[in-house]
GUMARVO-405877 format. One record per residue: x, y, z of N, C-alpha, C in turn; residue in one letter. Coordinates in nm, 3 decimals. Layout:
N
neast nnorth nup caeast canorth caup ceast cnorth cup r
X Y Z X Y Z X Y Z a
...
This chain:
200
neast nnorth nup caeast canorth caup ceast cnorth cup r
-5.507 -9.599 3.195 -5.666 -9.634 3.216 -5.735 -9.508 3.207 x
-5.694 -9.412 3.293 -5.747 -9.263 3.290 -5.754 -9.192 3.156 x
-5.634 -9.199 3.114 -5.605 -9.137 2.991 -5.685 -9.197 2.866 x
-5.719 -9.330 2.867 -5.811 -9.405 2.781 -5.941 -9.353 2.795 x
-5.964 -9.336 2.918 -6.110 -9.282 2.938 -6.146 -9.156 2.912 x
-6.045 -9.057 2.936 -6.060 -8.915 2.892 -6.067 -8.901 2.751 x
-5.989 -8.984 2.645 -5.997 -8.998 2.528 -6.127 -9.021 2.456 x
-6.180 -9.158 2.521 -6.309 -9.192 2.496 -6.410 -9.082 2.512 x
-6.410 -9.001 2.644 -6.514 -8.898 2.660 -6.498 -8.795 2.570 x
-6.364 -8.744 2.541 -6.359 -8.640 2.449 -6.402 -8.699 2.279 x
-6.385 -8.820 2.262 -6.447 -8.871 2.120 -6.592 -8.851 2.126 x
-6.665 -8.891 2.245 -6.796 -8.862 2.249 -6.864 -8.751 2.234 x
-6.794 -8.652 2.302 -6.815 -8.526 2.306 -6.830 -8.457 2.162 x
-6.707 -8.490 2.091 -6.699 -8.432 1.950 -6.794 -8.480 1.857 x
-6.829 -8.607 1.883 -6.927 -8.663 1.798 -7.075 -8.615 1.813 x
-7.078 -8.585 1.928 -7.213 -8.520 1.989 -7.226 -8.394 1.941 x
-7.118 -8.304 1.929 -7.125 -8.152 1.895 -7.150 -8.169 1.724 x
-7.078 -8.244 1.654 -7.094 -8.260 1.517 -7.220 -8.296 1.459 x
-7.275 -8.390 1.557 -7.432 -8.442 1.500 -7.525 -8.332 1.549 x
-7.485 -8.291 1.644 -7.592 -8.159 1.678 -7.584 -8.043 1.559 x
-7.477 -8.022 1.558 -7.440 -7.908 1.454 -7.494 -7.946 1.280 x
-7.483 -8.074 1.283 -7.547 -8.091 1.135 -7.689 -8.103 1.127 x
-7.763 -8.146 1.239 -7.904 -8.134 1.266 -7.974 -8.001 1.235 x
-7.910 -7.920 1.322 -7.937 -7.787 1.328 -7.930 -7.718 1.170 x
-7.827 -7.754 1.105 -7.812 -7.693 0.985 -7.930 -7.766 0.905 x
-7.945 -7.906 0.892 -8.063 -7.943 0.814 -8.187 -7.880 0.852 x
-8.223 -7.851 0.961 -8.356 -7.799 1.017 -8.360 -7.662 0.954 x
-8.261 -7.584 0.971 -8.254 -7.468 0.932 -8.274 -7.429 0.759 x
-8.205 -7.538 0.720 -8.222 -7.536 0.561 -8.368 -7.577 0.536 x
-8.417 -7.673 0.580 -8.573 -7.708 0.558 -8.658 -7.613 0.584 x
-8.658 -7.554 0.713 -8.742 -7.451 0.734 -8.733 -7.319 0.634 x
-8.615 -7.288 0.596 -8.606 -7.179 0.477 -8.674 -7.234 0.356 x
-8.641 -7.366 0.308 -8.691 -7.403 0.199 -8.857 -7.404 0.187 x
-8.907 -7.447 0.298 -9.037 -7.442 0.318 -9.099 -7.301 0.321 x
-9.055 -7.213 0.393 -9.097 -7.074 0.396 -9.087 -6.997 0.238 x
-8.998 -7.041 0.175 -8.970 -6.983 0.045 -9.071 -7.034 -0.040 x
-9.109 -7.167 -0.039 -9.224 -7.215 -0.140 -9.363 -7.176 -0.101 x
-9.410 -7.177 0.036 -9.531 -7.158 0.059 -9.588 -7.019 0.048 x
-9.708 -7.025 -0.007 -9.772 -6.909 -0.066 -9.849 -6.872 0.052 x
-9.853 -6.730 0.100 -9.934 -6.692 0.235 -10.056 -6.630 0.152 x
-10.181 -6.673 0.222 -10.320 -6.617 0.187 -10.358 -6.551 0.285 x
-10.372 -6.422 0.279 -10.444 -6.351 0.373 -10.585 -6.357 0.397 x
-10.636 -6.367 0.503 -10.785 -6.406 0.525 -10.854 -6.281 0.500 x
-10.990 -6.308 0.451 -11.087 -6.162 0.421 -11.111 -6.110 0.548 x
-11.093 -5.967 0.528 -11.120 -5.886 0.649 -11.198 -5.761 0.621 x
-11.261 -5.712 0.738 -11.353 -5.586 0.725 -11.288 -5.498 0.808 x
-11.248 -5.371 0.786 -11.158 -5.301 0.869 -11.221 -5.140 0.866 x
-11.228 -5.079 0.966 -11.263 -4.927 0.989 -11.152 -4.858 0.935 x
-11.147 -4.740 0.869 -11.042 -4.669 0.827 -11.036 -4.528 0.863 x
-10.931 -4.458 0.838 -10.925 -4.325 0.872 -11.012 -4.218 0.826 x
-11.074 -4.242 0.724 -11.162 -4.177 0.615 -11.320 -4.185 0.655 x
-11.332 -4.266 0.784 -11.453 -4.313 0.842 -11.530 -4.395 0.748 x
-11.479 -4.455 0.648 -11.551 -4.571 0.563 -11.488 -4.714 0.632 x
-11.569 -4.824 0.589 -11.519 -4.948 0.625 -11.503 -5.019 0.503 x
-11.382 -5.093 0.514 -11.355 -5.176 0.381 -11.343 -5.308 0.407 x
-11.372 -5.383 0.305 -11.369 -5.540 0.312 -11.266 -5.560 0.204 x
-11.169 -5.660 0.224 -11.089 -5.712 0.141 -11.133 -5.742 0.016 x
-11.222 -5.841 0.010 -11.268 -5.927 -0.117 -11.361 -5.823 -0.189 x
-11.402 -5.741 -0.132 -11.472 -5.626 -0.228 -11.377 -5.549 -0.316 x
-11.255 -5.511 -0.227 -11.168 -5.433 -0.307 -11.115 -5.515 -0.430 x
-11.079 -5.640 -0.398 -11.016 -5.733 -0.492 -11.136 -5.762 -0.602 x
-11.262 -5.743 -0.597 -11.335 -5.768 -0.702 -11.342 -5.646 -0.800 x
-11.308 -5.543 -0.767 -11.292 -5.425 -0.835 -11.143 -5.408 -0.883 x
-11.057 -5.455 -0.851 -10.914 -5.413 -0.895 -10.839 -5.550 -0.900 x
-10.734 -5.541 -0.975 -10.639 -5.682 -1.013 -10.552 -5.706 -0.877 x
-10.539 -5.610 -0.784 -10.447 -5.630 -0.655 -10.489 -5.526 -0.557 x
-10.415 -5.546 -0.463 -10.414 -5.448 -0.337 -10.270 -5.426 -0.279 x
-10.244 -5.319 -0.247 -10.120 -5.304 -0.157 -10.142 -5.276 -0.038 x
-10.079 -5.314 0.082 -10.107 -5.295 0.227 -9.986 -5.253 0.274 x
-9.983 -5.146 0.323 -9.859 -5.077 0.386 -9.870 -5.082 0.541 x
-9.779 -5.168 0.601 -9.793 -5.175 0.739 -9.701 -5.072 0.815 x
-9.770 -4.997 0.917 -9.727 -4.896 1.003 -9.733 -4.923 1.153 x
-9.601 -4.916 1.223 -9.605 -4.945 1.368 -9.599 -4.791 1.401 x
-9.691 -4.727 1.503 -9.710 -4.606 1.506 -9.618 -4.542 1.583 x
-9.543 -4.617 1.671 -9.421 -4.547 1.745 -9.299 -4.575 1.672 x
-9.276 -4.637 1.545 -9.141 -4.640 1.484 -9.095 -4.551 1.426 x
-8.965 -4.498 1.493 -8.900 -4.385 1.437 -8.862 -4.413 1.277 x
-8.826 -4.564 1.233 -8.790 -4.587 1.100 -8.874 -4.546 1.018 x
-9.022 -4.595 1.059 -9.161 -4.587 0.982 -9.190 -4.443 0.967 x
-9.134 -4.352 1.045 -9.171 -4.203 1.037 -9.082 -4.153 0.934 x
-8.973 -4.216 0.910 -8.862 -4.150 0.791 -8.935 -4.200 0.670 x
-8.987 -4.334 0.682 -9.028 -4.394 0.528 -9.159 -4.334 0.476 x
-9.208 -4.279 0.588 -9.355 -4.210 0.520 -9.349 -4.110 0.419 x
-9.268 -3.998 0.401 -9.265 -3.919 0.286 -9.250 -3.981 0.164 x
-9.164 -4.092 0.158 -9.138 -4.166 0.027 -9.263 -4.254 -0.019 x
-9.325 -4.305 0.095 -9.474 -4.385 0.061 -9.583 -4.304 0.029 x
-9.569 -4.177 0.065 -9.661 -4.068 0.006 -9.662 -4.022 -0.132 x
-9.521 -4.032 -0.181 -9.486 -4.012 -0.337 -9.540 -4.119 -0.395 x
-9.517 -4.235 -0.357 -9.593 -4.343 -0.440 -9.733 -4.337 -0.442 x
-9.797 -4.327 -0.341 -9.925 -4.308 -0.332 -9.994 -4.217 -0.427 x
-9.929 -4.091 -0.429 -9.977 -3.964 -0.520 -9.929 -3.991 -0.655 x
-9.825 -4.064 -0.700 -9.793 -4.106 -0.829 -9.890 -4.199 -0.895 x
-9.943 -4.297 -0.818 -10.037 -4.400 -0.875 -10.173 -4.411 -0.771 x
-10.241 -4.298 -0.786 -10.361 -4.276 -0.728 -10.483 -4.368 -0.739 x
-10.462 -4.440 -0.860 -10.575 -4.519 -0.912 -10.549 -4.682 -0.862 x
-10.438 -4.686 -0.818 -10.402 -4.829 -0.757 -10.439 -4.837 -0.602 x
-10.506 -4.938 -0.566 -10.565 -4.959 -0.430 -10.452 -4.977 -0.324 x
-10.439 -4.884 -0.236 -10.337 -4.887 -0.151 -10.396 -4.844 -0.017 x
-10.359 -4.920 0.058 -10.389 -4.878 0.216 -10.290 -4.898 0.328 x
-10.307 -4.794 0.430 -10.201 -4.811 0.543 -10.285 -4.895 0.620 x
-10.197 -4.990 0.716 -10.263 -5.053 0.826 -10.187 -5.026 0.935 x
-10.242 -4.970 1.040 -10.165 -4.939 1.168 -10.223 -5.009 1.299 x
-10.131 -5.003 1.368 -10.150 -5.094 1.500 -10.215 -5.017 1.606 x
-10.310 -4.969 1.570 -10.415 -4.881 1.672 -10.526 -4.840 1.621 x
-10.625 -4.810 1.695 -10.753 -4.745 1.663 -10.761 -4.594 1.692 x
-10.867 -4.567 1.694 -10.876 -4.402 1.721 -10.958 -4.382 1.863 x
-10.934 -4.472 1.959 -11.007 -4.469 2.091 -10.922 -4.344 2.154 x
-10.992 -4.264 2.218 -10.944 -4.143 2.263 -10.866 -4.038 2.190 x
-10.881 -4.062 2.049 -10.831 -3.978 1.943 -10.662 -4.025 1.932 x
-10.644 -4.162 1.944 -10.520 -4.198 1.940 -10.457 -4.184 1.786 x
-10.538 -4.215 1.684 -10.504 -4.217 1.540 -10.501 -4.063 1.519 x
-10.605 -3.978 1.545 -10.623 -3.847 1.520 -10.498 -3.761 1.550 x
-10.415 -3.810 1.672 -10.295 -3.726 1.714 -10.179 -3.782 1.597 x
-10.182 -3.915 1.591 -10.086 -3.964 1.464 -10.082 -3.898 1.342 x
-10.237 -3.872 1.310 -10.252 -3.829 1.169 -10.211 -3.671 1.163 x
-10.222 -3.610 1.286 -10.186 -3.463 1.297 -10.049 -3.437 1.256 x
-9.938 -3.569 1.314 -9.830 -3.548 1.277 -9.768 -3.583 1.144 x
-9.841 -3.672 1.079 -9.791 -3.760 0.960 -9.878 -3.716 0.848 x
-10.015 -3.691 0.842 -10.109 -3.646 0.755 -10.089 -3.752 0.616 x
-10.099 -3.867 0.655 -10.108 -3.995 0.558 -10.237 -3.941 0.446 x
-10.208 -3.945 0.330 -10.312 -3.923 0.215 -10.401 -4.030 0.193 x
-10.339 -4.146 0.224 -10.424 -4.285 0.182 -10.514 -4.331 0.311 x
-10.614 -4.404 0.274 -10.693 -4.449 0.392 -10.592 -4.552 0.464 x
-10.619 -4.537 0.595 -10.537 -4.631 0.703 -10.632 -4.704 0.779 x
-10.615 -4.850 0.768 -10.709 -4.936 0.831 -10.671 -4.951 0.981 x
-10.767 -4.953 1.074 -10.711 -4.980 1.208 -10.691 -5.097 1.252 x
-10.609 -5.145 1.294 -10.568 -5.304 1.333 -10.486 -5.283 1.463 x
-10.570 -5.236 1.589 -10.493 -5.245 1.707 -10.495 -5.397 1.740 x
-10.578 -5.477 1.731 -10.554 -5.635 1.754 -10.434 -5.694 1.680 x
-10.361 -5.628 1.563 -10.277 -5.691 1.507 -10.335 -5.794 1.417 x
-10.443 -5.818 1.382 -10.502 -5.933 1.300 -10.445 -5.932 1.165 x
-10.463 -5.833 1.087 -10.437 -5.811 0.956 -10.265 -5.810 0.979 x
-10.206 -5.755 1.055 -10.050 -5.741 1.051 -10.011 -5.894 1.070 x
-10.051 -5.963 1.153 -9.992 -6.128 1.173 -10.035 -6.185 1.055 x
-10.152 -6.186 1.009 -10.201 -6.260 0.910 -10.120 -6.255 0.781 x
-10.105 -6.121 0.749 -10.001 -6.082 0.639 -9.847 -6.112 0.648 x
-9.816 -6.153 0.778 -9.675 -6.174 0.781 -9.588 -6.073 0.796 x
-9.645 -5.951 0.824 -9.574 -5.843 0.859 -9.478 -5.842 0.955 x
-9.358 -5.833 0.949 -9.250 -5.836 1.062 -9.231 -5.733 1.120 x
-9.155 -5.642 1.044 -9.106 -5.503 1.106 -9.141 -5.390 1.035 x
-9.168 -5.274 1.093 -9.222 -5.160 1.027 -9.100 -5.069 0.955 x
-9.117 -5.022 0.834 -9.223 -5.038 0.743 -9.230 -5.169 0.673 x
-9.355 -5.221 0.624 -9.357 -5.329 0.557 -9.475 -5.325 0.451 x
-9.448 -5.370 0.314 -9.541 -5.358 0.222 -9.566 -5.484 0.142 x
-9.708 -5.535 0.155 -9.737 -5.645 0.071 -9.803 -5.612 -0.048 x
-9.797 -5.708 -0.151 -9.898 -5.680 -0.254 -9.979 -5.825 -0.277 x
-10.119 -5.802 -0.258 -10.213 -5.908 -0.274 -10.270 -5.935 -0.430 x
-10.284 -6.039 -0.455 -10.361 -6.059 -0.587 -10.492 -6.090 -0.570 x
-10.583 -6.141 -0.664 -10.726 -6.150 -0.663 -10.764 -6.259 -0.564 x
-10.665 -6.354 -0.539 -10.698 -6.469 -0.458 -10.648 -6.431 -0.275 x
-10.630 -6.323 -0.279 -10.574 -6.294 -0.163 -10.438 -6.334 -0.121 x
-10.333 -6.370 -0.232 -10.216 -6.441 -0.198 -10.106 -6.325 -0.206 x
-10.018 -6.334 -0.105 -9.904 -6.239 -0.111 -9.813 -6.255 -0.224 x
-9.827 -6.183 -0.332 -9.737 -6.225 -0.442 -9.597 -6.156 -0.432 x
-9.604 -6.059 -0.347 -9.469 -5.984 -0.320 -9.465 -5.917 -0.192 x
-9.377 -5.900 -0.123 -9.362 -5.833 0.014 -9.224 -5.773 0.024 x
-9.213 -5.643 0.089 -9.102 -5.589 0.105 -9.078 -5.535 0.241 x
-8.973 -5.593 0.312 -8.935 -5.560 0.450 -8.835 -5.427 0.476 x
-8.901 -5.332 0.493 -8.825 -5.219 0.511 -8.829 -5.125 0.395 x
-8.736 -5.032 0.375 -8.750 -4.925 0.270 -8.595 -4.887 0.230 x
-8.584 -4.859 0.096 -8.464 -4.825 0.019 -8.475 -4.782 -0.087 x
-8.418 -4.726 -0.177 -8.428 -4.662 -0.303 -8.469 -4.782 -0.406 x
-8.399 -4.897 -0.396 -8.457 -4.998 -0.490 -8.580 -5.060 -0.447 x
-8.603 -5.061 -0.304 -8.739 -5.125 -0.294 -8.850 -5.030 -0.338 x
-8.846 -4.895 -0.292 -8.939 -4.808 -0.350 -8.980 -4.790 -0.483 x
-8.856 -4.807 -0.574 -8.869 -4.824 -0.720 -8.949 -4.960 -0.750 x
-8.924 -5.064 -0.687 -8.982 -5.211 -0.718 -9.134 -5.184 -0.671 x
-9.170 -5.109 -0.587 -9.283 -5.107 -0.545 -9.387 -5.002 -0.627 x
-9.298 -4.903 -0.680 -9.372 -4.840 -0.772 -9.409 -4.879 -0.901 x
-9.307 -4.964 -0.964 -9.320 -5.063 -1.064 -9.437 -5.151 -1.048 x
-9.448 -5.213 -0.936 -9.580 -5.314 -0.944 -9.710 -5.227 -0.900 x
-9.715 -5.123 -0.843 -9.838 -5.051 -0.850 -9.862 -4.979 -0.972 x
-9.761 -4.964 -1.066 -9.803 -4.923 -1.205 -9.875 -5.011 -1.274 x
-9.818 -5.141 -1.262 -9.866 -5.271 -1.331 -10.018 -5.305 -1.294 x
-10.017 -5.299 -1.147 -10.178 -5.333 -1.105 -10.267 -5.208 -1.136 x
-10.210 -5.103 -1.152 -10.297 -4.960 -1.189 -10.324 -4.951 -1.323 x
-10.252 -5.028 -1.400 -10.251 -5.038 -1.559 -10.204 -4.899 -1.608 x
-10.107 -4.831 -1.568 -10.047 -4.721 -1.596 -9.898 -4.725 -1.626 x
-9.843 -4.614 -1.687 -9.709 -4.614 -1.729 -9.639 -4.608 -1.603 x
-9.495 -4.631 -1.585 -9.425 -4.636 -1.461 -9.376 -4.483 -1.472 x
-9.386 -4.416 -1.335 -9.355 -4.261 -1.337 -9.217 -4.256 -1.288 x
-9.153 -4.173 -1.312 -9.001 -4.160 -1.263 -9.027 -4.059 -1.123 x
-9.008 -4.123 -1.020 -8.999 -4.057 -0.893 -8.877 -4.061 -0.834 x
-8.837 -3.938 -0.779 -8.711 -3.909 -0.727 -8.698 -3.972 -0.580 x
-8.629 -4.077 -0.551 -8.606 -4.132 -0.439 -8.469 -4.127 -0.380 x
-8.389 -4.019 -0.452 -8.259 -3.997 -0.423 -8.216 -3.987 -0.267 x
-8.318 -3.933 -0.213 -8.276 -3.889 -0.052 -8.338 -4.016 0.031 x
-8.395 -4.121 -0.034 -8.403 -4.267 0.033 -8.272 -4.323 0.064 x
-8.261 -4.405 0.145 -8.140 -4.472 0.185 -8.117 -4.583 0.081 x
-7.980 -4.582 0.041 -7.920 -4.680 -0.053 -7.948 -4.822 -0.001 x
-7.917 -4.834 0.116 -7.911 -4.970 0.195 -8.049 -4.979 0.237 x
-8.120 -5.106 0.269 -8.235 -5.126 0.327 -8.241 -5.089 0.476 x
-8.337 -5.010 0.515 -8.358 -4.981 0.655 -8.487 -5.037 0.706 x
-8.495 -5.085 0.824 -8.624 -5.106 0.887 -8.595 -5.095 1.028 x
-8.736 -5.100 1.096 -8.741 -5.071 1.243 -8.809 -5.176 1.351 x
-8.873 -5.119 1.405 -8.953 -5.190 1.508 -9.026 -5.321 1.464 x
-9.014 -5.427 1.542 -9.103 -5.552 1.514 -9.252 -5.522 1.586 x
-9.334 -5.553 1.504 -9.461 -5.555 1.536 -9.517 -5.634 1.660 x
-9.468 -5.765 1.671 -9.479 -5.823 1.780 -9.336 -5.860 1.843 x
-9.335 -5.842 1.985 -9.191 -5.859 2.048 -9.178 -6.016 2.104 x
C-alpha cells in the first residue's frame, strides 16, 4: 500500500513539473514573439541640452528624416570605453541629427564635471528622471536608437562592437543622405560589450 502511494505521489510530481515547464516555455515564447513584432513609439519630448539649447523631438523630425539617440549612463565604465568610437561616428556624419541622452542634469555642475572628462562633441540631452531613457526602451549603457519621422524605433543597438559601430554608421549615412565613410573601428571590441543597466 505504501509503495503504491509513493508511486502515485511521484507520478503526480513528475506530471506537475512537466506541465509547469511546458507552460513556462510557452509564456517565454509568446513574450518574445510580442516583443519582436511590437513597434516602440517614443513620446514627444522637450529637453535641455549641454549646449544651453532646448530641443523638442518633433521639431527635429520635421527638419530631418530621422534622429539618433545615444544613451549614456554617466558612471558606466563600459560607456566610457565606447565614447571615443561614438565620437568618430558623430564627426563622420555631422549633418545627421545625433544626440546624447544622459541620466543626469547639470545641478551643482554634475554634467560639467562629466563633460570635462569626456568632452562629448554632440549635444547631450539631460534626462535625470530617466523619462526619455525608459520611453525609448534603453536597457544598458551604451545604447543607441534610430527614430523615424513617426517617432518609431526603427533600429536599436545594445552595447557596442566593430559590427554595431559600422551598422550605426551606415544608418547615419542613409538618414543624412551622404555616402558611407570608411571609419577605422579596429580598436573596438569584436564581440558586443555593454555595461550598467539604467534601471536596477
